N, C-alpha and C positions, 0 to 999 in steps of 0.2 A: 525288742518288740515295737518300741516307739518308732524306730526307723522304718520298719516294714509298714506300719500304719500310715506314716507320713508319706512314704513312697507311693503307696496305693492312692492315697488322697490326692497327691500332686499329679498323678497320672490321670485321674478323673477330672480334677478341677485345677488346672495349672496356676491360676491366679492365687492359690493358697500357699505357694512355695516360699514367698518372701515376706518381709515385714509389712509391706503395703505402701511404701513411699511411691514407687514407680507405678504400681498397680492402681493407685488412687486416681492418677490421671487417666488411665485407660477406662476406669469405671465411670468417671465423671463425664468423659467425652463420648462414651459409647451410646449406642441406641439399643442396648439389650433390653429384653422384656423383663417384666416383674418376676416371672418364674426363675429366670437365670439369676437375678439379683438375690432372691431368697435362697436359692441353692448356694450361691457364693457366700452369703452371710453365714448360713448354717455350716458350710464346709470350713470356713475360716475359724468359726468357734470350735469345731471339732479339732482342727489343727492346733489351736492354742491349748485345748484340753490334753491332747496327746503329748505335746511338748512339755507342758508343766507336770503332768502325771508321770511322764517318763523320766523326770528329773534332768531334762536337758538344759543346757545353758541358755539363758535368755529369759525374757519375761513375757508378760501378756499385755502391757500397756501400749507399746507401739503398734502391735498388730491390731489392737482394738481401734486405733485411729482409722482403719479402713472400714470398720463396721458402721460407723456413723453415716458417712456419705452413701454407703451401699444401701442401708436401710432408709435413709432420707430420700434417695432417688427412687427407691421402690415405692415409697409412700405416695409419690406423685402420680403413679399409674392409676 
């Protein structure tokens, strides 16, 4: 069930697919609007929740590193 949820989420918001290392550069250098950044932050939190509740391997610390810059950049708008 977790795989289906993550697949749907990844199809809707592709930046939620990975830990956030490479995506962080894309977010920092992008000119996306505040709404997109809020959607990305919410979607990434959902992806973390699905992964952890589905008892998948991995954690939530590294994906949270993407949350800080996304929300900080959103706050500048």
